[in-house]
N, C-alpha and C positions, 0 to 999 in steps of 0.2 A: 326570725326577728329582723325587721328592717332597721336601717340606720336612723330613719325618722323616729322610730319608737325608742331608740337607745338614748333617751334623755337621762341625764344624771341629776339626782336631787341635790339640793343645797347641802344636806347632811353628808352625802357621799363626797362631794367636792371638797368640803371642809375637812372631812375625815382623811381623805387622801392627802390633802395639802399638809396636814399635821406631820405626816411621815417625813416630808422634806424639811419642815421646820426642825424636827428632831435631828436628822442627819446633818443639817447645815450648822447647828450649834457646834458640831465637831469639825465639819469640813471648813467652815469659815475661820475657825480658830487655827486650823492647820495652814490655811492659805495665807492668813494675815500675820500670825504670830509664831509659827513654828521656828523660823530662823532666829527671831528675837528671843524666844524661850530657850533655845539651845545655847546661843552665844551669851546672852545677858543674864539669864536666870540660872540655867544648869551649868554655865561656864564651860561649855565645850568649845574648842577652837573653831573658828569660822570654816577653815578648810575641812575639818573632820565633819562639821555639821552639814556642809555641802555634799560630802560623800554619802552620809547617812540618808539624807533626804532623797538623793538621786538613786542610790542602789536599792533602798527599801521600797521606794515608789515604783521603780521600773519592774522589780520582781513582782510586786503586787499587781501592776498593770497587766502582765502576761497571765497572771492567774485569772484575770477578767474574762479572757476568751474561753478558758476552761469552764468558768462559772456560767457563761452563756449557754454552753452545750448542756450542762447539767440542768439548768433551769428549764430549757426548752423540752427536756425529757422527763421532767418531774410531773407526775400525775397523782393527785390526791383528791379527796372529796371537797377540798377547799380551792382547787384549781392548781395552776402551775406556779404562780408567782407569789400569791398571798402567803403560802406556808413559810416561805423564806423570810418574810417580814416578821412572822411570829417567832421562828426559830432563832433569829439573830438579834431580837430586840434587847434582851438582857446582856448577852456577851458583848454586844456593841458598846453598851454603857460601861461595862467593867473594863474593857481594854482601853477605851478612851481615857478613863481615869488613870490607868497605869501609865499611859503614854505621856501624860502631863504631870507625873509625880517625879520627885527628885531624891531618890534614895542615896544615902551617903556612901558611894563607892569611890574607889580611886580613879585616876584618869582613864585607864583602860576599861575598868568596870562600867564607867559612865557611857563610854562609846558602845560597848556591847549591849547595855541595857537600852540605850536610846535606839540602836539599830533594830533590836528584837521587837521592842514595843511598837516602833513605827511600822515595821513590816507587818506585825499582827493587826495593827489598826487598819492599814490599807487593805489587808485580806478580808477582814470582817466587814469593812465598808463595801467591798465588792459583793460579798455574799448577801448583803442587805440591799444596797442601793441599785444594783443591776436588776434584780427582780422587781424592785420598787419602780424603777424607770420603765421597765417592760410592761408593768401592770397598766400604765396609762394607755398602752396600745391595744389592750384587750377589754378595757372598761366600756368602750364604745367605738363604733366604726364611723360615727358622725364627725366630719371634719370640724364643723363649727363648735360642737360640744368639746372636742379636743382642744381647740383654741381657748374656749372658756375655762376648761379644766387647767390648762397651762397657766392662765392668768391667776386663778385662785392659788395654784401651787406656788407661783413665784411671788405673790404677795407674802405668803408664808416664808419664802426664802429671804425676802427683804426684811421681814421681822427678825429672823435669825441673824441676818447680816447687821441690822441695827444693834441688836443686843451685843454682838461680838465686837464690831468696829467702834461703837460709841460707848457701850457700858462695860465692856470686859475689864478694862484697866481700873475704872472705879470699883467694880466688884472685887477685883484682885486686892486692891488696897483695903477695902472694907473687911472682906472675909479673911485676909491675912494679917490684919492690923499692921500694915506697912511691910510685912514680909512677903515678897513676891512669890517665892517658892510655895509657901503655905497657902497664899491666896489663890494661886493657880490650882492647887490640889483641891481646895474647898469649893472653888467655883466649878471645876469639872465634875465634882461629886454631885452638885445640884443638876448640872446639865445631863449627867448620866441617868439620874433618876427620872427627870422630866422627859428626856428623850425616849427612854424605854417605855414609859406610859403612853406617849404619843404614838409610837410605832404600834403598840397593841391596839390603840383606837383605830389606826389605819386598817389593820387587819380585820377588825370587827365591823367596820362601816362600809367596806367596798365589796364589789362582786364582779367576777370575771364573766364577760358576756360573749366576747369573740372567741370562738372555738376553732381549732384547726380542723380541716376535713377529717371525717371519721376514720377513713382508711389510711390517713397520712402517717407514715413512719419512715422518716428520712434518715439515711446514714450520715454520720458526721462528715465524711468526705464530700457528700453531695452539698451539705450546708456550706462548706468551705469553698466549693466550686461556685456555688451561687453567689457568695460574697465577692469572690475574685472578679466576677463579671458584672457586679452591681456598681456602676459608676457613681450614682448618687451616694451610696454607702461609703465609697472611698473618699469622695469629696467631703462628706460629713466627718469622717475620721480625721482627715487633715485639718479641717476647720476647727474641730473640737480641740485638737492638740494645740493649735495656734492660739485659740481663745484662752485656754487655761494656762498656757505659758504666760500670756500677758497678764491675766488676773493675778496669778501667783507672784509674778515678778514685781509688778507695780504695787500690789497689795502688801507684799512683804517689805518693800522698800520705802513706803510712804512715811513710816515712823522715823526712819533715819533722815528723810527729807526735812521733816519738821525739827528733828532734834539737832541735826548737824549742818543744815543749809539756811533755813529761814531764820531771820533775826529774832532772837528771843525778846529784846525790848519792844520791837514792833509787834510781835505776837501778843505780848502782855498789854500793850496799848490798844490793840485791836479789840481784845476781849473786854477791856474796860470801856472803850468808846461805844461798843454796841450794847452795853448794859448786861453782858453775860455774867460777869463777876457779881454784879448786884443781884441778878436773878438767883444765883446759887446761894448768896448770903441770905436773901429773903426766904428762899426755900428752907434753909437750915433754921432760921428763926421760927418758922411755922412748925417744923418738925420737933425742935427742942421744946417749943411752947406746948406741944401736945404730949411731951414726955417721951418722945421717940429719939432714936439715934440720928446723928447728923448724916447727911449724904456726903460722903467723902470724895468729892470730885478732885481729880489730880490738881495739886497746887502749882506745879511748874507749868509755865505758859505753853511750851511745845506740846506736852502730852494733852493738856486741856484743849488747845486749838486743834490738835490732831483729831480728837474725838468729835469736836464740833464740825470739822472738815468732813469727816466720814458721815456725820448725821445729815448734813446738807446733801451730799451725794446720794445717800440711800433714800431720803425722802423723795427726791426727784426721780430716782429710779422707779419708785412706786408709781409716780405720775406717768412715767414712760410706759410702764406695764399697763396702766389703765388705757392707754391709746393703742396698745399692741394688737389686741384682738380685732378692733374695728379696722385698723390699717391692713392686717393680714387677710381678713375676710374680703376686703375690697380689692387689694392689689396683689395678693399672693405672698406667701411667707418668704420666698427667695428674694424678691425685689425689696421688700421692706427691711429684711435682715441686712442685706448688703449695704443699702444706703445708710441705715442707722449706724452700722458698724463703722463705716467710713467716717461719718461725722464725729463719732465718739473718739476715733483715732486722731482727728484734727485737733480736738480739744486737749488730748493728751500731749501732743507735740508742743503746745503752748507753754507747758510747765517749764521747759528747759530755758526759755527766753526771759522769764520773769526775774527781776532782782530779788534779793532776800528780804527786801522791805515791802514787796507788793502783796501783802497778806490778803487784802480785799479781792484782788484779781485772782489769786490762787483759789479762794473760796468760790467765787463766781464761776470760774472755769470748771471746778469740780462739780458744781450744780448742773452746768450745761452738759458735761460729760456724762453725769449720772442719768440725766433725762434721755440722751441719745442711746446710751447703752441699755437702759431699762427697757426700751422698745424691743431689743433683741432677745431679752432673757427668756420669755415664754416660748418664743418662736423656735429657738434652737431645739428644744426637746420635742415640740410638736412636729418639727421637720424629721426627726428621727422616727417618730411614729408613722409619718408619711412614707419614709423609706421602707419600713416593714411592710406597709400596704403595697408599695411599688414592687417589692420582692415577691409577694404573694400573687399580685396581678401578672407579673412577668413569668414566674416559674410555676404557678399553680401549687405552691407549697408555702406554708407559713412558718417562719423561724423567728419569732418576735425577740426572744431574749438574746440570741446571738447577734441580731441586728443592733439591739440596744447596747450590746457589749462594746460596740464601736464608740459609743458615747462615754461609757465608764472607762474603757481602755484609754481613749484619748484624754479624758479628764485626768486619769492617773499619770499618764506620761507627761501631759502638760503641767500638772501640779508638781511632779517630780523635777522636771527640767526647770520650771520657773522658780520653785523653792530652792533648788540647789544653786541656781544662778544668783539668787539674792546673797546667799552665804559666799558663793564663789567670787562674785563681783566685789563684795566687800573685802575678801582676802586679797584679790588681785590688785585692788586699788589701795591696799595698805590700811584697812580699817583696824583701829586699836581701841577696844572697849574701855581701856584705862585712861585714854587721853581726854582731857576736858574739851579740846577743840581738834577736829580732824584736819589733816593737811588738804591743800587745794586739789590734788589729784583724787583723793578719796571723795571729796565733796562733788567734784565733777562726775565721778562714776555714779554717785547716788542720783544726781540730776538726770544723767542719761538713762538711768534705770526706771525712772518714773515717767519719762516722757518720750525720748527718741526711740529707744529700743522697743517698748510696748506699742507705741504708735505705729511704727513701721510693721510690726507683726500683725496688728489689726488690719492694716491696709492690705497686706498680703492675703489675709483671710477673706476680706471682702472681695478681692480679685478672684479668688478660687471659685466663687459662686457663679462665675461666667460659664463654668463647666458643669453646673448642677442643673439638670434638665427638668426637674419637677416644678414647673411654674404654675400659675393659677389655673390655666386651661387644663393642664395635665392632672392637677389635683382633683378637679371636678370629674374628669374622665375616669380616673382610677376609682374614685368613690362610687360612681354610678355603676360601673361594670362589676366591681366587687360585690356591691349590694345585690345585683341581679344574680350573680354566680352563687352567693351564699343563700339567697332565697330559694333558688332552684335546688341546691343541695339539701336544704331543710325539707322541701317538698318530697324529694326522692327518698328521704329517710323516715317520713311520717307513715 
């Protein structure tokens, strides 16, 4: 089967993308709210929360390499990777619910419960999401189809991100009737059910088309040796760690930026002046007029503006995603990714220099950052699929899952470091949940964490791509030569 005939149907692209929507209902909640959930809802000290997120995440990250080896050696009538999506669909939902529950334990019991459930969640996430990510590398060998698949996939990611970053807190208030602990549990129950169903849809609508050479049976040691000599894989591992440190750090700290730095009176005035409060009031008049429940948008200005801030960024991330495929097809993934990541970093740096009254500038900057970063989102995963092809082209052996384990390993390490940095920085700068107003040092630490720290990390990530050799010319060369090699192999076995 040639790459030209490996076109993916609309149903298969949508079905595959629903798997990422399901996973990201949980992942985006972890990335954005786990530190807040531990410190402000479950009342775990910030230092302990930092340790839990770091230790649980790092242990889960190392499981990822092991999972890659297992997935590459899985052989069933459904393929290598699809079965794992089936097997983990329901456990993933159950464990995510447990991780965001608040059983009434003592201080030590809370720490143990949080550590165990967090560790189990990152383990089951690896068992599900690594095969899911690797699946994109075997659905088709056509580079343009992969770019298209990535675009579908990350529109689904943006939908999940919109739900979490914009609607999660309102859902928590509605479903908990003001009780955040009960609201988190009820909201995660819905996410668990919907997520499990979506993962099953992914399993039933996709098909693995890229097969390893029939005689291929590579020992684990050979896989590891191949990885150690695969410079693009090493660069992507480093880049992924840096990207997810940044996403987790700034994502987890934004809520504190709104709550403890930006001026509440100016936030309230901004919402009133743009007509947002009037929109919510009008919406509720319509709902109650129809005999329905009111939409309980957060009444305090910081939380309300924070959700609106996230909405603007996410909407323009989707716009960026829409440009991503065309730019990557024309200029190559590496170049487009590096340039867009650099500009997204520049916009992050601006947050530090705004006064607490500059609400409009904060929102506009988030929109510009969202657009620039959105361009990079599909490309990152498509580049990992290219690295798997590079390994096969170079070594005449295919090890898709262990290649993709770089992404999930880097994601877990980045998430763990970034998430623990949120709680650790708060503790270092003296954050006290019981204070009505944080001290100047704490506020400065929060500002640094949404701007200077993540901006510099993104710039380092963009610079690392100077060492990534798979440019547009090499993409075409690898695709052409692998297609010829696979066609010859198919002829020899007919």
